[in-house]
N, C-alpha and C positions, 0 to 999 in steps of 0.2 A: 559032458552030456550035451548031446546035440539037441539044441532047443529049437532049431529051425523048423522042424516039422510041426512042433507044437505051436510054434508061432505062426507059421504059415497057415496052418489050418485055422488058426484063430484070427488070421488077418481079415478074412472075409467077414468075420463077425464084428471085428473092430470097425471095418468100413461100413458094415451094415449098421453098427451102432452109431457111427458118425453120421451116416445118412439119416438115421432116425433123429439124431440130435439136430442136425441142420434142418431137417424137415420142419420141425416146429418153429424154429427161428425164421425159416423161410416163410412159413405161413403167417408168422407175426408181421414180418416186414411187408409182406404183400397185402395184408389187410389193414392194419392200423398205422403203419409207418407213415403213409402219405398224409393222414389227418394230423398227425403230430407235427410233421414237417410244415404243414400249412399253418398250424397254430404258432409254430416257432417263427415262421416267416411273418405272420401277422404281428407277432410281438415285436419283432425286429423293426418292421415298418412303423409300428406305432411309436416305438422308442425314437426312431429316426425323425418321425413327424414332430413328436414332442420336443426333441432336441432342436429340430429346425425352427419350431415356433418359439422356443426359448431364446434361440440365438437371434432370429430375425423379427420377432414380435414387436419390440420397441421401434425398430426402423419402419415397420409397416404403419405403426401408429403415427409416427412422425410424418410419414408420407401422407397419411389421411388428414392429419391436422394441417399440414402444408397445403394440401388441396383445398381444404375448407377456407383457410386464410386467403388463398388466391381468389377463391370465389367471392369472399367478402370484399377484398380490395377492388376487385373488378366492379362489384356493385357500387362501392363508394365512388370510384372514378367515374362511373356512369352518372351517378347523382350529381357529382361536382360539375361534370361536363354539362349536364342539363341546366344547373344553376348559372354557370358561366354563360351559356347561350342565352338564357333569359335576361341576364344582366346586359349582355351585348344588345339585345333587342330594346331594352328599356333605354340604354344609353343612346341608341340610334334615334329613338323617338324623342328623347330630350334634345339631342343635337338638332333635329329637324324643328322642334318648337323654338329652340334658341335662335335659329336662323330667321324664323318668322318674327320673333320678338325684336331681333336686331333690325330687321327691315322696318318694322313699325316705329322703333326708336329713332332711326335715322330720318324717317319721314316727319316725326314730331319735332326733331331737332331742327330740321330744315324749316319747318313751319315757325318754330320759335325764333329762328334767326330772321325770318321775314317779318315777323311781328315786331321784333326789336328794331329793325330798320324803320318800320312804319312809326314806331313809338318815337325814335330819335327825330324823324322828320316832323312829327307832331310837336315835339318839344321845341324844335327850331322855329316852327311856325308860331308857337305860343310866345317864345321869347321875342320874336319880331313884333307881335301884337303888343306885348308888354312894353317893349321899348317905345312904341308909338303912343302908349297911354301913360307913360311915366310922367308926362307934364300935366296930366289932368288931376284935379283934386280927387283924392281917394278917401278922405275921411268924411264923417258925418257933419263936421263943422267947417267944411271947405278948406281943410289943411292943404298946404301947397304941395310942392314937389317932394318926391322921395330922393334924398341926396344919394349921390354916387361917389364911392371912395375907391382909391387905388390900392394896389397891394402895398405900396410903400407906406401909405397912411396907416393901414392896419398894422403893419409891422412896427411902425413907430409907436402906435397906440398901445401895443401889447409888449413893448420892450423885446422885440424880435420873438414874439410868441413864447415868452418866458413861462416855464412850467409852473412857477409859483402863482401865475395869474390864471391858470386853467381852472374853470369852474366845474366842468364835467366833460366826460367823453362817453358818447353813446352811439347808438345804431346810426343816427343821422349825421353825426359829425362831432367835432370838439368845440366847446364854447369857452371863450376867454373873457376876462374882465379887462376893459380898456378905457382909455380917455381920449375922446375926440372933441376938439374945440372946447376944452375945459368942461366937458360933460361926460359923466360916467356912463358907459354903455356895455352891453353884452355882445360880443362879436362871435357869431356862430359860423365856424368854418364848415360848410356843408360838403358832403360827398356829391360829386357832379350828378349822380343819378337822382338826387333829391332836390337839387338847387332850384331848377326851373319850376318844378312843381310847387315848392314852398313859396317862391317869389310870387307866382300867380295867385296863390291862395291868400297870402297875408296882405297883399296890396289891395285886394278888393274886400277883405274881411276886417273892417275896423269896428271895434266894440270895446267898451270900458273894461270888460272882463276877458279880453284877448290881449296877448302881449302886443305892444305897439312897435311897429317897424319904423326905424329912423332912416335907414339907408341900405344900399346894396353895394356889392363889389363883384362885378362879373369876372374880373381878372382872377380874383381869389375864390370865386364861387362861395361868397360869404354874405350873410345878412347881419345887419347891425340893429339890435333891439335896445329898448330902454333897459337900464340895469335895475333889477329888483333886489333890494338889499337883504330881504329876509329869506332868500333862497326858495327852495321848493317845499311843498307841503310834506313830502317824505322826510326832508331834513328836520322839519319842526316836530313831526311825530316820532322820529327816531332819536332825537337829541336826549342826552343824559343830563343836560343842564336843567336842574329842577327849578331854577329861577326864571326860566323863559318858556314855560309851557303855554299852549293855547287854551284860553278860557272857553267854557261851553258857549258863551255868547258869541265869541269870535268864530267858533266852529260852525255855529248855525249860519252866521253871515257868510262864511266861506261856502257852505252848501248852497245858499241862495245865489251866490256869485257864479258858481260852476253851472248851476241850472240855467241861469240867464245866458251864459256863453253857449251852452249846448242848444238852447232854443233858437238862438240867433243862427248858429251854423246849420241847423236842420231846416228851419223854416225859410230862410232867405236864400241860401245858396245850395241847399241839398247836400251839404258836406257832412260826411261821417267822420268823427274824430278818429276812431279806430284804435286808439291806444291811450284811452283815458285812465290815468293812474296818478297817485300822489306825486310821483316824480315829474309829471308833466303839468303840474299846477304850481305856479309861482306866486309869491306873496310880496306885495309892495311894502313901503314903510309903514302903512296903516293896516297891514295884513288883509288888504283886499286881494281876492284871488284873481289871477289872470292865467288863462289856459294857453298852452303852447303845444307845438308838434302835432297839429291837427291836420287831418286829411291826407296823411302821407302813406296810409296803409292800402286803401282800396276804395273803389266807388261803392255807393250804397247798393244793397241787395234788395230786389223787389220781392224776394221770398225769404223772410227771416228764418224759416225752418230749415233752410239749406245749410246753415252753419256759417255762411259768409257774413262779412261785416254789414251791419245795417244800423238804422236808427235805434232799433230795439237792442242791438248789442251795446250801443252807447249807454242806453238806459240801464242795462245790466251792470256795466262798468261803473256807472254813477252809483248804483246800489252798493258796490264794493267800497267806493270812497266814503259813502255815508257810514258804513259799518266801521271803517277805520277811524273816522272822526269820533264816533260814539264810544268805541271800545279802546282805541289806541293800539289795538292788536293787528297782526298781519297773518293770522292763521288761515290755512286753506279752508277749513271747515267752520269759518266764523259764522255763517248763516245758521248752521246747526246749533252752535253754542248759543246764539242769540235767541233762536226759536225755543230752545229748551228753557232758557232763563225766563222768557215770557210765559211759557206754559206753566212753570212752577211758581210764578209770581216773585222771582228773585232777580229782577232786572238790575238792581244796584250792584250785584256781584260781578257783572261784566262791564259796567260803565268805567270809563277811564277816570281814575280819581284825580289825576293831575289837572283835569279840566275844571275842577271846583265842584260845587254842589249842584248837580243837574236837577232842575225841576222835574218831578216824576212824570207829570202829564206830558211835557214836551219831549222828554227822553223816550217815553213809551211811543208817542206818535211818530217820532223820528225813526225808532227801531222798526215799527210796522211799515213805514214808508220804504226803508231800506230793503226789507225782506220782499216787499211787493215788487220792487225794481229788479230783484234777483229771481223772480219767478222762472221756473224752468221752461214754462210755455211762454214764448215771446208775445203771443197774442194777449196774454193776461197782464203784461207789464203796463204800468200806468203811463198816460200821456203826460209829457213834461209840461206842456202849456196849460192844459185844462185841469190836471189832477195834482201834479207835483208842485208847480210854481205857487198856486194859491196857498198851499199849506206852508211852504217855506217863507213866503212873503209875510204871512201872518206871524209866524214864529220869529222872524227877524225883527219885525216891528216890536214885538214884546221884549225880546232880549236887548234891543238897543235902548229901550227905556231902562232896563236893569243896568246896563253899562253906564248910562248917564248918571244914575243914582250912586254909582260907586266912585265917581271921580271926586278927588279931594280938592278943596279950594286952592291949595298951594300948587297943584299940578296944572301946567298949561295944557289946555285941552283943545284938540282940533275937532271941528264938526264932523259927525259921522258922514261917510261918503254919500249915503242916500239922502242926506239933507241938501246936497249940492245939485243944482240944475245942470243937466248935461250940456245945455246950450250956452248959458251965460257963465257957468262955473262959479256961481254965487249961491249963497244959502237961499233957499226958496221961502217965500212968504205966503204964496197961495198955490200950493202944489196941486196939479191936475194930472190924471192918468189918461194917456192917449191909447189909441187902438193897438199900438205895438206893445203895450204892457208896461212901458216906462213912464216914470213920473217927471213932469217938467214944471217950471214956473209958468203960470197961466199966461202971462203977458208974452213970454218968449215963445211958447209953443203956438200961440195964436198968430204971432208975427210970422213964424215959420210956415204955418199952414196957409197963410194968405197967398203964398206964392208957390207952394209945393203940396203934392198929395202923397208924399212918401214920408217914411219915418226918418227923423234926423239921426237916429241911432243905427238903423239898419239899411237905409236907402231902399227898403222894400215898399211897395204900394200899401197904403193903409186901407183897410176894409171900410172904414168910416172916419169922418173928420170930427166926430163928436168927442167931447172931453168930459171927464168925470172928476169932481173934486175928491182929493184924498184927505178926508177929514182927520183920520187917525194920525197920519204923518204931519199934518198941519199942527195938531195939538202937541205932538212931540217936539216939533221945531220951536213952538212958542214956549214950552216948558224947559227947553234945553238951557237957555241962559240962566234961569233960576237954579237949575240943578248944578251948575258949575260953581 
């Protein structure tokens, strides 16, 4: 059966049907297919972007953080650079100031060298003047020449400066015990910068309470003094030997001796001690005090408030010594301790028990005197001659009577030093006080004043030639043989 015709006729229908089928599809593609494609493309793009962000996101963050760090480092470097530049500027300013200070220092050093040369010239001139006056009597009693010793004599006297004979070594030099012409002496080997100054001072400053100069040695720059067997006041106050302590009577006498020495230095020669302390107060065989190492610090100051050495500074140092003698202590705040004891009425708690039984009235008076000498205002410190000396002289007179009463008949007793006339060196029978404040035998001082108007003790002019009897001392001298 031939199906071709049937098929052929139907082919147009099929094609028509196909056309009809394609037609709707075509319409679909033409209308909605572009929107779908766009959506698909958008989805693809989004996925790609997400994938890209997922892959490259941390790197971008790192880049951002790195950028921030770079910015921070740049700021820090800028700040450090600013600090460095500021330090450079400060350093430059300091260097400029240093240059100015160096120039000022060099100028001062040159001036100092000039003054040193002038000082050396002055010392040479003084030594020449001293050499010209060596043959003149230098003591109040017309004592003759000051002996001059060679280096060889000093070497022989000290067994070639044996260390076992060295008494002390201090700022001003070393002191040796020696023997010259069968006499015990103290040989002070001075540093050259102090030698001429001390020679000039001690040769014109003769007083019973100053160390006595026996001779000099220009070759050795040494001074030869009397030997004082009881050492220094510092030695006595620091000793642990309980059998050899200073009694309160002896301590009061030492106070008076020191005061007399200071009055002499201040009033007659305008000399400031400058270094008054127990170590510079020596004691002879009778425990009479003799001051040493005076005038080596500085010239007197006309303005005590400047802090420079002055007569008032010596009074302050004297107050320190008084407190040491009363308490036996060496504490820095000793004045506060003493003031507190006086305020609470417990003075006995701070008194040195090794001195014996202090009379309450005298101990209190001495404590107040010491504190007044240590007044922080130099203008308020007492005058040695008019305020301190009368108190100590009265106290010494009282305690000497106490000492005389304690002597046992079996003990050989020497007369107290203040019983001796400074001129005749004998016990006084009719003691009189002269205008210089010293007591003499009436006959001896009148003989002296008949040809002089100066003090036999100080060589200073006397304000008056009038004499006043010392009745209290006369009574003590008369009672002394009976008390023995």
